[in-house]
Structures are given as C-alpha cells and as structure tokens.
TORVEXRO-252430 format. One record per atom (N, C-alpha, C, O): chain; residue in three letters; residue number from 0; atom name; x, y, z. Coordinates in steps of 0.001 Angstrom, whole numbers, plus 500000, padded with zeros to 6 digits. Layout:
N
> A|Ala|NUM|CA|X|Y|Z
...
//
This chain:
173
> A|Unk|0|N|484710|506469|497068
> A|Unk|0|CA|486065|507011|497159
> A|Unk|0|C|486733|506814|495874
> A|Unk|0|O|487710|507509|495594
> A|Unk|1|N|486264|505874|495023
> A|Unk|1|CA|487018|505571|493803
> A|Unk|1|C|487201|506921|492929
> A|Unk|1|O|488145|507032|492147
> A|Unk|2|N|486290|507885|493101
> A|Unk|2|CA|486537|509083|492326
> A|Unk|2|C|487583|510002|492886
> A|Unk|2|O|488034|510905|492180
> A|Unk|3|N|488007|509813|494163
> A|Unk|3|CA|489042|510598|494753
> A|Unk|3|C|490396|510059|494369
> A|Unk|3|O|491379|510798|494421
> A|Unk|4|N|490492|508754|493970
> A|Unk|4|CA|491672|508055|493665
> A|Unk|4|C|492043|508326|492180
> A|Unk|4|O|491183|508248|491302
> A|Unk|5|N|493319|508642|491916
> A|Unk|5|CA|493762|508906|490544
> A|Unk|5|C|494872|507933|490188
> A|Unk|5|O|495798|507704|490966
> A|Unk|6|N|494761|507374|489007
> A|Unk|6|CA|495818|506418|488521
> A|Unk|6|C|497152|507191|488354
> A|Unk|6|O|497169|508282|487783
> A|Unk|7|N|498183|506658|488822
> A|Unk|7|CA|499526|507297|488734
> A|Unk|7|C|499994|507127|487283
> A|Unk|7|O|499969|506020|486744
> A|Unk|8|N|500418|508228|486659
> A|Unk|8|CA|500978|508177|485318
> A|Unk|8|C|502360|507645|485363
> A|Unk|8|O|503291|508372|485709
> A|Unk|9|N|502531|506410|485028
> A|Unk|9|CA|503889|505755|485171
> A|Unk|9|C|504930|506433|484405
> A|Unk|9|O|506048|506583|484900
> A|Unk|10|N|504636|506872|483188
> A|Unk|10|CA|505645|507573|482311
> A|Unk|10|C|506133|508854|482936
> A|Unk|10|O|507322|509160|482856
> A|Unk|11|N|505238|509627|483568
> A|Unk|11|CA|505647|510879|484135
> A|Unk|11|C|506234|510674|485538
> A|Unk|11|O|506802|511627|486072
> A|Unk|12|N|506137|509516|486160
> A|Unk|12|CA|506594|509267|487556
> A|Unk|12|C|507444|508081|487664
> A|Unk|12|O|507331|507326|488630
> A|Unk|13|N|508353|507859|486655
> A|Unk|13|CA|509211|506695|486637
> A|Unk|13|C|510056|506650|487888
> A|Unk|13|O|510197|505555|488433
> A|Unk|14|N|510633|507719|488400
> A|Unk|14|CA|511485|507744|489493
> A|Unk|14|C|510651|507321|490770
> A|Unk|14|O|511151|506559|491597
> A|Unk|15|N|509529|507764|490902
> A|Unk|15|CA|508582|507416|492095
> A|Unk|15|C|508256|505904|492006
> A|Unk|15|O|508204|505204|493018
> A|Unk|16|N|508032|505412|490717
> A|Unk|16|CA|507701|503998|490581
> A|Unk|16|C|508882|503150|490976
> A|Unk|16|O|508711|502131|491645
> A|Unk|17|N|510110|503552|490569
> A|Unk|17|CA|511376|502924|491106
> A|Unk|17|C|511461|502890|492554
> A|Unk|17|O|511724|501840|493141
> A|Unk|18|N|511241|504040|493193
> A|Unk|18|CA|511346|504206|494636
> A|Unk|18|C|510359|503265|495280
> A|Unk|18|O|510714|502549|496217
> A|Unk|19|N|509099|503246|494791
> A|Unk|19|CA|508085|502407|495392
> A|Unk|19|C|508534|500852|495337
> A|Unk|19|O|508432|500127|496326
> A|Unk|20|N|509003|500435|494185
> A|Unk|20|CA|509454|499072|494022
> A|Unk|20|C|510627|498809|494921
> A|Unk|20|O|510683|497738|495525
> A|Unk|21|N|511540|499686|495047
> A|Unk|21|CA|512736|499472|495860
> A|Unk|21|C|512317|499383|497306
> A|Unk|21|O|512858|498558|498042
> A|Unk|22|N|511396|500182|497736
> A|Unk|22|CA|510919|500188|499111
> A|Unk|22|C|510105|498922|499402
> A|Unk|22|O|510243|498336|500475
> A|Unk|23|N|509284|498510|498485
> A|Unk|23|CA|508509|497347|498726
> A|Unk|23|C|509340|496051|498739
> A|Unk|23|O|509042|495142|499514
> A|Unk|24|N|510354|495957|497908
> A|Unk|24|CA|511029|494735|497703
> A|Unk|24|C|512395|494695|498441
> A|Unk|24|O|512962|493624|498657
> A|Unk|25|N|512894|495865|498813
> A|Unk|25|CA|514216|495871|499404
> A|Unk|25|C|514219|496693|500752
> A|Unk|25|O|515218|496678|501471
> A|Unk|26|N|513164|497361|501063
> A|Unk|26|CA|513059|498153|502307
> A|Unk|26|C|513725|499455|502296
> A|Unk|26|O|513834|500087|503347
> A|Unk|27|N|514215|499942|501096
> A|Unk|27|CA|514972|501163|500967
> A|Unk|27|C|514767|501778|499610
> A|Unk|27|O|515271|501289|498598
> A|Unk|28|N|514022|502854|499604
> A|Unk|28|CA|513740|503427|498248
> A|Unk|28|C|514857|504035|497548
> A|Unk|28|O|514754|504402|496378
> A|Unk|29|N|515978|504158|498266
> A|Unk|29|CA|517234|504755|497643
> A|Unk|29|C|518376|503696|497323
> A|Unk|29|O|519476|504017|496874
> A|Unk|30|N|518013|502505|497583
> A|Unk|30|CA|519033|501400|497396
> A|Unk|30|C|519392|501261|495892
> A|Unk|30|O|518519|501418|495037
> A|Unk|31|N|520606|500983|495587
> A|Unk|31|CA|521022|500636|494245
> A|Unk|31|C|520608|499234|493922
> A|Unk|31|O|521051|498249|494512
> A|Unk|32|N|519679|499202|492893
> A|Unk|32|CA|519170|497907|492466
> A|Unk|32|C|519351|497830|490928
> A|Unk|32|O|518644|498521|490194
> A|Unk|33|N|520241|497039|490465
> A|Unk|33|CA|520713|497013|489014
> A|Unk|33|C|519433|496999|488100
> A|Unk|33|O|519309|497842|487211
> A|Unk|34|N|518487|496037|488327
> A|Unk|34|CA|517430|495898|487357
> A|Unk|34|C|516416|497028|487361
> A|Unk|34|O|515714|497242|486372
> A|Unk|35|N|516335|497756|488475
> A|Unk|35|CA|515427|498941|488540
> A|Unk|35|C|516197|500230|488044
> A|Unk|35|O|515582|501132|487474
> A|Unk|36|N|517461|500288|488258
> A|Unk|36|CA|518261|501426|487886
> A|Unk|36|C|518675|501386|486395
> A|Unk|36|O|518987|502435|485832
> A|Unk|37|N|518684|500290|485790
> A|Unk|37|CA|518882|500137|484373
> A|Unk|37|C|517676|500416|483515
> A|Unk|37|O|516717|499650|483609
> A|Unk|38|N|517633|501396|482720
> A|Unk|38|CA|516474|501891|481997
> A|Unk|38|C|515880|500750|481150
> A|Unk|38|O|514658|500656|481033
> A|Unk|39|N|516698|499906|480575
> A|Unk|39|CA|516235|498856|479707
> A|Unk|39|C|515434|497818|480564
> A|Unk|39|O|514289|497509|480236
> A|Unk|40|N|515993|497328|481570
> A|Unk|40|CA|515327|496303|482351
> A|Unk|40|C|514121|496960|483134
> A|Unk|40|O|513093|496317|483345
> A|Unk|41|N|514271|498163|483525
> A|Unk|41|CA|513139|498828|484202
> A|Unk|41|C|511937|499043|483209
> A|Unk|41|O|510792|498761|483562
> A|Unk|42|N|512201|499519|482028
> A|Unk|42|CA|511170|499618|481032
> A|Unk|42|C|510541|498314|480651
> A|Unk|42|O|509355|498282|480323
> A|Unk|43|N|511281|497245|480680
> A|Unk|43|CA|510735|495915|480368
> A|Unk|43|C|509824|495533|481535
> A|Unk|43|O|508714|495060|481291
> A|Unk|44|N|510231|495710|482763
> A|Unk|44|CA|509355|495548|483936
> A|Unk|44|C|508014|496312|483829
> A|Unk|44|O|506943|495795|484148
> A|Unk|45|N|508135|497554|483368
> A|Unk|45|CA|506915|498400|483292
> A|Unk|45|C|505979|497814|482261
> A|Unk|45|O|504784|497707|482540
> A|Unk|46|N|506470|497410|481026
> A|Unk|46|CA|505620|496852|480051
> A|Unk|46|C|505176|495446|480290
> A|Unk|46|O|504040|495090|479977
> A|Unk|47|N|506049|494632|480842
> A|Unk|47|CA|505747|493207|481053
> A|Unk|47|C|505009|492840|482332
> A|Unk|47|O|504247|491875|482391
> A|Unk|48|N|505260|493629|483322
> A|Unk|48|CA|504550|493373|484640
> A|Unk|48|C|503673|494486|485077
> A|Unk|48|O|502467|494296|485232
> A|Unk|49|N|504214|495611|485279
> A|Unk|49|CA|503518|496722|485935
> A|Unk|49|C|502207|497073|485228
> A|Unk|49|O|501167|497168|485880
> A|Unk|50|N|502235|497256|483970
> A|Unk|50|CA|501063|497656|483130
> A|Unk|50|C|500076|496475|483047
> A|Unk|50|O|498859|496660|483015
> A|Unk|51|N|500653|495232|483012
> A|Unk|51|CA|499718|494174|482796
> A|Unk|51|C|499013|493601|484116
> A|Unk|51|O|497841|493226|484096
> A|Unk|52|N|499778|493563|485214
> A|Unk|52|CA|499290|492875|486387
> A|Unk|52|C|499240|493823|487692
> A|Unk|52|O|498721|493419|488732
> A|Unk|53|N|499775|495022|487583
> A|Unk|53|CA|499864|495804|488823
> A|Unk|53|C|499216|497218|488480
> A|Unk|53|O|499032|497593|487322
> A|Unk|54|N|498907|497921|489547
> A|Unk|54|CA|498286|499201|489401
> A|Unk|54|C|498744|500057|490518
> A|Unk|54|O|498828|499584|491651
> A|Unk|55|N|499074|501400|490241
> A|Unk|55|CA|499462|502319|491248
> A|Unk|55|C|498551|503583|491195
> A|Unk|55|O|498450|504254|490168
> A|Unk|56|N|497924|503861|492294
> A|Unk|56|CA|497058|505049|492306
> A|Unk|56|C|497386|505878|493477
> A|Unk|56|O|498085|505411|494376
> A|Unk|57|N|496914|507106|493526
> A|Unk|57|CA|497216|507994|494682
> A|Unk|57|C|495954|508834|494975
> A|Unk|57|O|495064|509017|494144
> A|Unk|58|N|495954|509309|496179
> A|Unk|58|CA|494848|510173|496546
> A|Unk|58|C|495423|511094|497669
> A|Unk|58|O|496398|510745|498333
> A|Unk|59|N|494801|512248|497849
> A|Unk|59|CA|495205|513179|498815
> A|Unk|59|C|493961|513288|499850
> A|Unk|59|O|492918|513848|499513
> A|Unk|60|N|494127|512764|501020
> A|Unk|60|CA|493153|512783|501985
> A|Unk|60|C|493733|512984|503443
> A|Unk|60|O|494943|512901|503651
> A|Unk|61|N|492887|513233|504366
> A|Unk|61|CA|493387|513297|505725
> A|Unk|61|C|493310|511909|506316
> A|Unk|61|O|492334|511567|506984
> A|Unk|62|N|494384|511063|506064
> A|Unk|62|CA|494390|509686|506455
> A|Unk|62|C|494393|509482|507948
> A|Unk|62|O|493751|508560|508453
> A|Unk|63|N|495107|510330|508659
> A|Unk|63|CA|495225|510129|510136
> A|Unk|63|C|494316|511014|510953
> A|Unk|63|O|494543|511191|512150
> A|Unk|64|N|493245|511602|510307
> A|Unk|64|CA|492297|512404|510970
> A|Unk|64|C|492831|513525|511910
> A|Unk|64|O|492331|513780|513005
> A|Unk|65|N|493958|514200|511335
> A|Unk|65|CA|494565|515246|512136
> A|Unk|65|C|494289|516617|511573
> A|Unk|65|O|494800|517626|512059
> A|Unk|66|N|493424|516639|510479
> A|Unk|66|CA|493148|518002|509833
> A|Unk|66|C|494069|518383|508706
> A|Unk|66|O|493863|519404|508049
> A|Unk|67|N|495126|517542|508463
> A|Unk|67|CA|496091|517841|507366
> A|Unk|67|C|495967|516801|506230
> A|Unk|67|O|495753|515615|506482
> A|Unk|68|N|496098|517248|505047
> A|Unk|68|CA|495957|516434|503902
> A|Unk|68|C|497259|515526|503801
> A|Unk|68|O|498373|516032|503929
> A|Unk|69|N|497085|514215|503574
> A|Unk|69|CA|498195|513321|503302
> A|Unk|69|C|498118|512829|501920
> A|Unk|69|O|497044|512629|501352
> A|Unk|70|N|499317|512630|501362
> A|Unk|70|CA|499398|511985|500024
> A|Unk|70|C|499636|510472|500207
> A|Unk|70|O|500638|510034|500772
> A|Unk|71|N|498665|509707|499701
> A|Unk|71|CA|498648|508329|499886
> A|Unk|71|C|498838|507609|498513
> A|Unk|71|O|498195|507973|497529
> A|Unk|72|N|499714|506604|498469
> A|Unk|72|CA|499859|505717|497258
> A|Unk|72|C|499227|504401|497629
> A|Unk|72|O|499379|503898|498743
> A|Unk|73|N|498510|503856|496664
> A|Unk|73|CA|498017|502446|496777
> A|Unk|73|C|498617|501643|495697
> A|Unk|73|O|498424|501955|494522
> A|Unk|74|N|499351|500601|496039
> A|Unk|74|CA|500044|499740|495072
> A|Unk|74|C|499320|498442|495034
> A|Unk|74|O|499318|497762|496060
> A|Unk|75|N|498688|498008|493942
> A|Unk|75|CA|498061|496726|493814
> A|Unk|75|C|498925|495860|492968
> A|Unk|75|O|499255|496172|491824
> A|Unk|76|N|499316|494654|493624
> A|Unk|76|CA|500203|493710|492898
> A|Unk|76|C|499365|492490|492475
> A|Unk|76|O|498439|492037|493147
> A|Unk|77|N|499773|492014|491318
> A|Unk|77|CA|499250|490806|490810
> A|Unk|77|C|497733|490742|490567
> A|Unk|77|O|497078|489820|491054
> A|Unk|78|N|497187|491665|489852
> A|Unk|78|CA|495861|491740|489560
> A|Unk|78|C|495488|490713|488442
> A|Unk|78|O|496074|490720|487360
> A|Unk|79|N|494559|489889|488724
> A|Unk|79|CA|494062|488918|487692
> A|Unk|79|C|492572|488716|487883
> A|Unk|79|O|492104|488373|488969
> A|Unk|80|N|491824|488942|486781
> A|Unk|80|CA|490310|488780|486922
> A|Unk|80|C|489798|489643|488064
> A|Unk|80|O|489985|490859|488024
> A|Unk|81|N|489127|489040|489132
> A|Unk|81|CA|488554|489833|490126
> A|Unk|81|C|489395|489707|491388
> A|Unk|81|O|488916|490062|492465
> A|Unk|82|N|490630|489215|491301
> A|Unk|82|CA|491355|489039|492484
> A|Unk|82|C|492722|489845|492407
> A|Unk|82|O|493150|490275|491336
> A|Unk|83|N|493351|490013|493577
> A|Unk|83|CA|494639|490706|493648
> A|Unk|83|C|495506|490008|494629
> A|Unk|83|O|495033|489500|495646
> A|Unk|84|N|496803|489975|494330
> A|Unk|84|CA|497767|489352|495167
> A|Unk|84|C|497950|490138|496485
> A|Unk|84|O|497932|489543|497562
> A|Unk|85|N|498128|491496|496399
> A|Unk|85|CA|498187|492264|497531
> A|Unk|85|C|497904|493725|497143
> A|Unk|85|O|498126|494142|496006
> A|Unk|86|N|497406|494486|498131
> A|Unk|86|CA|497257|495948|497939
> A|Unk|86|C|497862|496546|499191
> A|Unk|86|O|497543|496168|500318
> A|Unk|87|N|498772|497519|498937
> A|Unk|87|CA|499503|498112|500091
> A|Unk|87|C|499399|499604|500041
> A|Unk|87|O|499325|500156|498944
> A|Unk|88|N|499388|500293|501148
> A|Unk|88|CA|499307|501760|501231
> A|Unk|88|C|500674|502318|501729
> A|Unk|88|O|501353|501708|502555
> A|Unk|89|N|501020|503442|501213
> A|Unk|89|CA|502223|504054|501568
> A|Unk|89|C|501954|505605|501585
> A|Unk|89|O|501120|506088|500820
> A|Unk|90|N|502623|506325|502406
> A|Unk|90|CA|502520|507750|502515
> A|Unk|90|C|503642|508411|501710
> A|Unk|90|O|504787|507959|501753
> A|Unk|91|N|503314|509484|500976
> A|Unk|91|CA|504392|510150|500163
> A|Unk|91|C|504624|511532|500886
> A|Unk|91|O|503807|512031|501660
> A|Unk|92|N|505775|512062|500559
> A|Unk|92|CA|506120|513474|500977
> A|Unk|92|C|505225|514469|500335
> A|Unk|92|O|504434|514092|499470
> A|Unk|93|N|505294|515733|500702
> A|Unk|93|CA|504390|516762|500215
> A|Unk|93|C|504369|516879|498679
> A|Unk|93|O|503306|517003|498071
> A|Unk|94|N|505558|516838|498069
> A|Unk|94|CA|505548|516905|496600
> A|Unk|94|C|505417|515703|495762
> A|Unk|94|O|505585|515722|494542
> A|Unk|95|N|505080|514546|496518
> A|Unk|95|CA|504757|513247|495960
> A|Unk|95|C|505956|512727|495069
> A|Unk|95|O|505751|512147|494003
> A|Unk|96|N|507079|512941|495516
> A|Unk|96|CA|508329|512428|494845
> A|Unk|96|C|509043|511335|495522
> A|Unk|96|O|509846|510630|494911
> A|Unk|97|N|508751|511165|496863
> A|Unk|97|CA|509422|510111|497680
> A|Unk|97|C|508447|509558|498605
> A|Unk|97|O|507471|510233|498933
> A|Unk|98|N|508642|508324|499076
> A|Unk|98|CA|507919|507797|500107
> A|Unk|98|C|508362|508383|501402
> A|Unk|98|O|509553|508554|501660
> A|Unk|99|N|507351|508702|502249
> A|Unk|99|CA|507656|509202|503633
> A|Unk|99|C|507810|507944|504481
> A|Unk|99|O|506858|507490|505115
> A|Unk|100|N|508980|507407|504485
> A|Unk|100|CA|509268|506103|505092
> A|Unk|100|C|508932|506188|506602
> A|Unk|100|O|508297|505276|507129
> A|Unk|101|N|509318|507193|507258
> A|Unk|101|CA|509079|507344|508742
> A|Unk|101|C|507631|507341|509077
> A|Unk|101|O|507184|506610|509962
> A|Unk|102|N|506886|508160|508372
> A|Unk|102|CA|505406|508134|508644
> A|Unk|102|C|504823|506804|508240
> A|Unk|102|O|504073|506225|509026
> A|Unk|103|N|505107|506297|507104
> A|Unk|103|CA|504593|505052|506659
> A|Unk|103|C|504776|503935|507727
> A|Unk|103|O|503831|503251|508119
> A|Unk|104|N|506063|503793|508177
> A|Unk|104|CA|506466|502843|509102
> A|Unk|104|C|505828|503096|510490
> A|Unk|104|O|505454|502149|511181
> A|Unk|105|N|505708|504391|510894
> A|Unk|105|CA|505058|504655|512153
> A|Unk|105|C|503607|504328|512183
> A|Unk|105|O|503113|503791|513174
> A|Unk|106|N|502907|504633|511130
> A|Unk|106|CA|501537|504356|511040
> A|Unk|106|C|501198|502841|511119
> A|Unk|106|O|500305|502380|511830
> A|Unk|107|N|501998|502135|510321
> A|Unk|107|CA|501755|500632|510105
> A|Unk|107|C|502584|499761|510941
> A|Unk|107|O|502537|498545|510760
> A|Unk|108|N|503394|500308|511906
> A|Unk|108|CA|504316|499475|512689
> A|Unk|108|C|503558|498410|513512
> A|Unk|108|O|504104|497341|513787
> A|Unk|109|N|502316|498699|513898
> A|Unk|109|CA|501578|497763|514626
> A|Unk|109|C|501377|496439|513897
> A|Unk|109|O|501137|495387|514490
> A|Unk|110|N|501497|496561|512511
> A|Unk|110|CA|501297|495362|511616
> A|Unk|110|C|502597|494584|511512
> A|Unk|110|O|502562|493458|511016
> A|Unk|111|N|503695|495078|511926
> A|Unk|111|CA|504964|494373|511728
> A|Unk|111|C|505064|493138|512583
> A|Unk|111|O|504797|493167|513784
> A|Unk|112|N|505451|492057|511951
> A|Unk|112|CA|505574|490773|512693
> A|Unk|112|C|506996|490262|512662
> A|Unk|112|O|507497|489760|513668
> A|Unk|113|N|507640|490379|511547
> A|Unk|113|CA|509088|489987|511383
> A|Unk|113|C|509638|490586|510096
> A|Unk|113|O|508875|491115|509287
> A|Unk|114|N|510924|490511|509899
> A|Unk|114|CA|511592|490974|508748
> A|Unk|114|C|511820|492464|508727
> A|Unk|114|O|511789|493122|509767
> A|Unk|115|N|512053|493004|507521
> A|Unk|115|CA|512480|494313|507335
> A|Unk|115|C|511423|495188|506587
> A|Unk|115|O|511120|494759|505474
> A|Unk|116|N|510898|496165|506933
> A|Unk|116|CA|509932|496187|508042
> A|Unk|116|C|508806|495240|507798
> A|Unk|116|O|508382|495109|506650
> A|Unk|117|N|508316|494604|508740
> A|Unk|117|CA|507301|493578|508616
> A|Unk|117|C|506069|493886|507793
> A|Unk|117|O|505477|493027|507139
> A|Unk|118|N|505717|495155|507859
> A|Unk|118|CA|504597|495600|506992
> A|Unk|118|C|504841|495301|505509
> A|Unk|118|O|503927|494985|504747
> A|Unk|119|N|506044|495410|505164
> A|Unk|119|CA|506302|495198|503661
> A|Unk|119|C|506469|493690|503375
> A|Unk|119|O|505941|493181|502387
> A|Unk|120|N|507190|493003|504229
> A|Unk|120|CA|507541|491569|503979
> A|Unk|120|C|506237|490711|504262
> A|Unk|120|O|506132|489595|503753
> A|Unk|121|N|505344|491183|504996
> A|Unk|121|CA|504208|490433|505381
> A|Unk|121|C|502911|490857|504599
> A|Unk|121|O|501795|490622|505062
> A|Unk|122|N|503102|491494|503391
> A|Unk|122|CA|502010|492017|502666
> A|Unk|122|C|501323|491081|501790
> A|Unk|122|O|500209|491374|501357
> A|Unk|123|N|501921|489913|501471
> A|Unk|123|CA|501344|489010|500503
> A|Unk|123|C|500005|488435|500984
> A|Unk|123|O|499874|488028|502139
> A|Unk|124|N|499011|488408|500083
> A|Unk|124|CA|497649|487944|500348
> A|Unk|124|C|496951|488890|501227
> A|Unk|124|O|495961|488482|501834
> A|Unk|125|N|497345|490112|501372
> A|Unk|125|CA|496687|491161|502134
> A|Unk|125|C|496195|492247|501259
> A|Unk|125|O|496824|492575|500254
> A|Unk|126|N|495077|492818|501615
> A|Unk|126|CA|494524|493848|500845
> A|Unk|126|C|494219|495036|501896
> A|Unk|126|O|493375|494900|502782
> A|Unk|127|N|494903|496095|501739
> A|Unk|127|CA|494677|497299|502584
> A|Unk|127|C|493786|498339|501788
> A|Unk|127|O|493983|498580|500597
> A|Unk|128|N|492884|498879|502473
> A|Unk|128|CA|492022|499856|501747
> A|Unk|128|C|491610|500855|502714
> A|Unk|128|O|491732|500670|503924
> A|Unk|129|N|491101|501960|502182
> A|Unk|129|CA|490560|503125|502938
> A|Unk|129|C|489104|503328|502743
> A|Unk|129|O|488595|503195|501630
> A|Unk|130|N|488410|503651|503813
> A|Unk|130|CA|486981|504010|503628
> A|Unk|130|C|486631|505129|504650
> A|Unk|130|O|487326|505333|505646
> A|Unk|131|N|485543|505823|504355
> A|Unk|131|CA|485026|506900|505247
> A|Unk|131|C|483801|506443|505900
> A|Unk|131|O|482972|505768|505289
> A|Unk|132|N|483653|506809|507189
> A|Unk|132|CA|482367|506618|507959
> A|Unk|132|C|482200|507793|508903
> A|Unk|132|O|483062|508076|509735
> A|Unk|133|N|481112|508447|508759
> A|Unk|133|CA|480878|509613|509547
> A|Unk|133|C|481950|510680|509560
> A|Unk|133|O|482305|511243|510596
> A|Unk|134|N|482456|510936|508346
> A|Unk|134|CA|483524|511924|508132
> A|Unk|134|C|484937|511571|508784
> A|Unk|134|O|485809|512429|508920
> A|Unk|135|N|485088|510314|509154
> A|Unk|135|CA|486371|509859|509640
> A|Unk|135|C|486893|508797|508626
> A|Unk|135|O|486159|508092|507933
> A|Unk|136|N|488270|508772|508627
> A|Unk|136|CA|488913|507827|507635
> A|Unk|136|C|489310|506564|508376
> A|Unk|136|O|489831|506643|509489
> A|Unk|137|N|489079|505423|507795
> A|Unk|137|CA|489315|504181|508381
> A|Unk|137|C|490181|503333|507401
> A|Unk|137|O|490076|503508|506188
> A|Unk|138|N|490969|502486|507885
> A|Unk|138|CA|491664|501532|507113
> A|Unk|138|C|491225|500115|507353
> A|Unk|138|O|491117|499681|508500
> A|Unk|139|N|490975|499404|506310
> A|Unk|139|CA|490594|498025|506522
> A|Unk|139|C|491585|497021|505861
> A|Unk|139|O|492105|497293|504779
> A|Unk|140|N|491821|495948|506471
> A|Unk|140|CA|492795|495022|506040
> A|Unk|140|C|492229|493617|505931
> A|Unk|140|O|491786|493045|506927
> A|Unk|141|N|492242|493068|504746
> A|Unk|141|CA|491704|491698|504457
> A|Unk|141|C|493005|490786|504395
> A|Unk|141|O|493862|490964|503529
> A|Unk|142|N|493091|489879|505287
> A|Unk|142|CA|494145|488856|505198
> A|Unk|142|C|493670|487622|504673
> A|Unk|142|O|493015|486844|505366
> A|Unk|143|N|493993|487382|503371
> A|Unk|143|CA|493461|486148|502716
> A|Unk|143|C|494073|484885|503193
> A|Unk|143|O|493523|483823|502900
> A|Unk|144|N|495184|484899|503916
> A|Unk|144|CA|495694|483673|504482
> A|Unk|144|C|494825|483098|505640
> A|Unk|144|O|494701|481888|505826
> A|Unk|145|N|494286|483971|506337
> A|Unk|145|CA|493472|483473|507510
> A|Unk|145|C|492059|483933|507454
> A|Unk|145|O|491346|483831|508452
> A|Unk|146|N|491603|484449|506301
> A|Unk|146|CA|490200|484849|506056
> A|Unk|146|C|489741|485830|507172
> A|Unk|146|O|488739|485591|507846
> A|Unk|147|N|490459|486876|507337
> A|Unk|147|CA|490119|487801|508461
> A|Unk|147|C|490116|489268|507953
> A|Unk|147|O|491035|489674|507241
> A|Unk|148|N|489119|490030|508307
> A|Unk|148|CA|488967|491422|508031
> A|Unk|148|C|489139|492219|509340
> A|Unk|148|O|488442|491944|510317
> A|Unk|149|N|490031|493172|509370
> A|Unk|149|CA|490264|493977|510536
> A|Unk|149|C|490124|495414|510092
> A|Unk|149|O|490620|495767|509022
> A|Unk|150|N|489433|496302|510911
> A|Unk|150|CA|489187|497619|510625
> A|Unk|150|C|489977|498447|511711
> A|Unk|150|O|489915|498138|512901
> A|Unk|151|N|490705|499485|511262
> A|Unk|151|CA|491471|500376|512145
> A|Unk|151|C|491148|501820|511906
> A|Unk|151|O|490755|502199|510802
> A|Unk|152|N|491310|502648|512942
> A|Unk|152|CA|491263|504054|512757
> A|Unk|152|C|492619|504530|513184
> A|Unk|152|O|493359|503815|513859
> A|Unk|153|N|492953|505758|512784
> A|Unk|153|CA|494304|506301|513173
> A|Unk|153|C|494067|507394|514152
> A|Unk|153|O|493368|508368|513872
> A|Unk|154|N|494680|507221|515360
> A|Unk|154|CA|494554|508158|516412
> A|Unk|154|C|495993|508483|516855
> A|Unk|154|O|496797|507611|517183
> A|Unk|155|N|496255|509789|516841
> A|Unk|155|CA|497592|510312|517314
> A|Unk|155|C|498691|509445|516569
> A|Unk|155|O|499602|508921|517209
> A|Unk|156|N|498581|509319|515267
> A|Unk|156|CA|499619|508685|514475
> A|Unk|156|C|499831|507204|514700
> A|Unk|156|O|500882|506654|514373
> A|Unk|157|N|498786|506544|515282
> A|Unk|157|CA|498939|505116|515571
> A|Unk|157|C|497597|504458|515117
> A|Unk|157|O|496491|504977|515266
> A|Unk|158|N|497837|503285|514564
> A|Unk|158|CA|496672|502445|514178
> A|Unk|158|C|495990|501826|515412
> A|Unk|158|O|496632|501191|516249
> A|Unk|159|N|494643|502039|515491
> A|Unk|159|CA|493934|501546|516645
> A|Unk|159|C|492860|500506|516069
> A|Unk|159|O|492017|500852|515241
> A|Unk|160|N|492953|499279|516545
> A|Unk|160|CA|491944|498336|516040
> A|Unk|160|C|490522|498583|516488
> A|Unk|160|O|490272|498708|517687
> A|Unk|161|N|489601|498655|515579
> A|Unk|161|CA|488227|498900|515868
> A|Unk|161|C|487488|497604|515995
> A|Unk|161|O|486788|497397|516986
> A|Unk|162|N|487612|496719|515033
> A|Unk|162|CA|486952|495445|514980
> A|Unk|162|C|487660|494481|514182
> A|Unk|162|O|488541|494819|513391
> A|Unk|163|N|487291|493253|514372
> A|Unk|163|CA|487888|492143|513600
> A|Unk|163|C|486807|491141|513283
> A|Unk|163|O|486010|490785|514151
> A|Unk|164|N|486771|490678|512042
> A|Unk|164|CA|485771|489687|511638
> A|Unk|164|C|486535|488531|510932
> A|Unk|164|O|487208|488698|509914
> A|Unk|165|N|486371|487381|511550
> A|Unk|165|CA|486932|486125|511021
> A|Unk|165|C|485873|485358|510245
> A|Unk|165|O|484838|484974|510788
> A|Unk|166|N|486152|485143|508965
> A|Unk|166|CA|485242|484371|508150
> A|Unk|166|C|485604|482832|508339
> A|Unk|166|O|486753|482410|508204
> A|Unk|167|N|484587|482091|508641
> A|Unk|167|CA|484749|480639|508900
> A|Unk|167|C|484223|479917|507742
> A|Unk|167|O|483111|480150|507269
> A|Unk|168|N|485032|479042|507293
> A|Unk|168|CA|484583|478116|506155
> A|Unk|168|C|483655|477104|506662
> A|Unk|168|O|483878|476520|507722
> A|Unk|169|N|482525|476853|505877
> A|Unk|169|CA|481534|475965|506392
> A|Unk|169|C|482165|474525|506648
> A|Unk|169|O|481685|473741|507467
> A|Unk|170|N|483222|474266|505915
> A|Unk|170|CA|483856|472939|506155
> A|Unk|170|C|484632|472790|507420
> A|Unk|170|O|484921|471678|507861
> A|Unk|171|N|485009|474030|508071
> A|Unk|171|CA|485705|474065|509297
> A|Unk|171|C|484914|473890|510541
> A|Unk|171|O|485459|473694|511627
> A|Unk|172|N|483577|473964|510376
> A|Unk|172|CA|482677|473891|511518
> A|Unk|172|C|482623|472509|512089
> A|Unk|172|O|481908|472271|513062
//
C-alpha cells in the first residue's frame, strides 16, 4: 500500500496542515490558535518540528468498504529512527481542504475513552494503519502502552473488532 500513499506537500497545503494540527491538539480545525495562525510561528513549527519529526501523507481508497472513494490523511508524530510516537488517521472532505470531522468521529467513536474527542486525546503511543485483505480494507491499531494489536473492519460506518492480539513480555510470565 505504500505506493498508494502520497506525501502531502506542506508548502502547497499550509491551511490543511494548520487545520490538522488544530483538530489534533484542540479538537476544532477552525479554532483561533495564535501560534498556528501567525505565519512566523507556524513556519517555525514547520521547519523545526513538522519537517524533522512528523510526516503527513494521504491516500484515496474505499476505507469503509461502501464502494465510494474516501480521502484519508495519515499523520505521523514524533518519528525517530525506527519508531514513531503516534500515527493517526483522519478523513478529509471531497476536495481535501478540510477534515470531515463528523465522519472521522463517527468511524472512530468506538475508540473514544475520555476527553474531547477521545480518539484524539488518547492517540499517544498508538499507531493506526490500513491494510488490504481479500479486497477488503482493514484498520489495525497498535497500542504501545499495553502491547496490544487490534484489527478492525468498517461495516455500515462503524468499526467492528475482528481480532486482538496481546503481546506478553517474557518477564511478565
């Protein structure tokens, strides 16, 4: 699937990058946030953080297996060597200019545990990814805090858990 994913051109998509960061950090892509709305501090964030330790890519696939193409953004935070702090998925509107908050929250609401919306505040040490199996799209989530991998399919706009695998440390036995 890596050939389906395209790296987002940050220079050409600055407004979308701002919206993504507002949504991830404040729960509202249209919120006024001084450091993101100020071009000087935003550009510093892009050069000092985003380009060095984060990555944003997008792909167009039928994420929810309904026969329609969805625009999906994957935001990878805190990349260092072979590890990543978190990877999160979000759905965009048709023209890829805004996050489709309603669909993103509806699809991932099962993952909410607390906060605003829990999917976002509970994202740390989690890696969300997409894979294909027998022409169906699945989402897998690695939770680094509890060493657990869970696989979901999307049926009728809801995540349905397929399986869960808990990694047990040899020292815990």
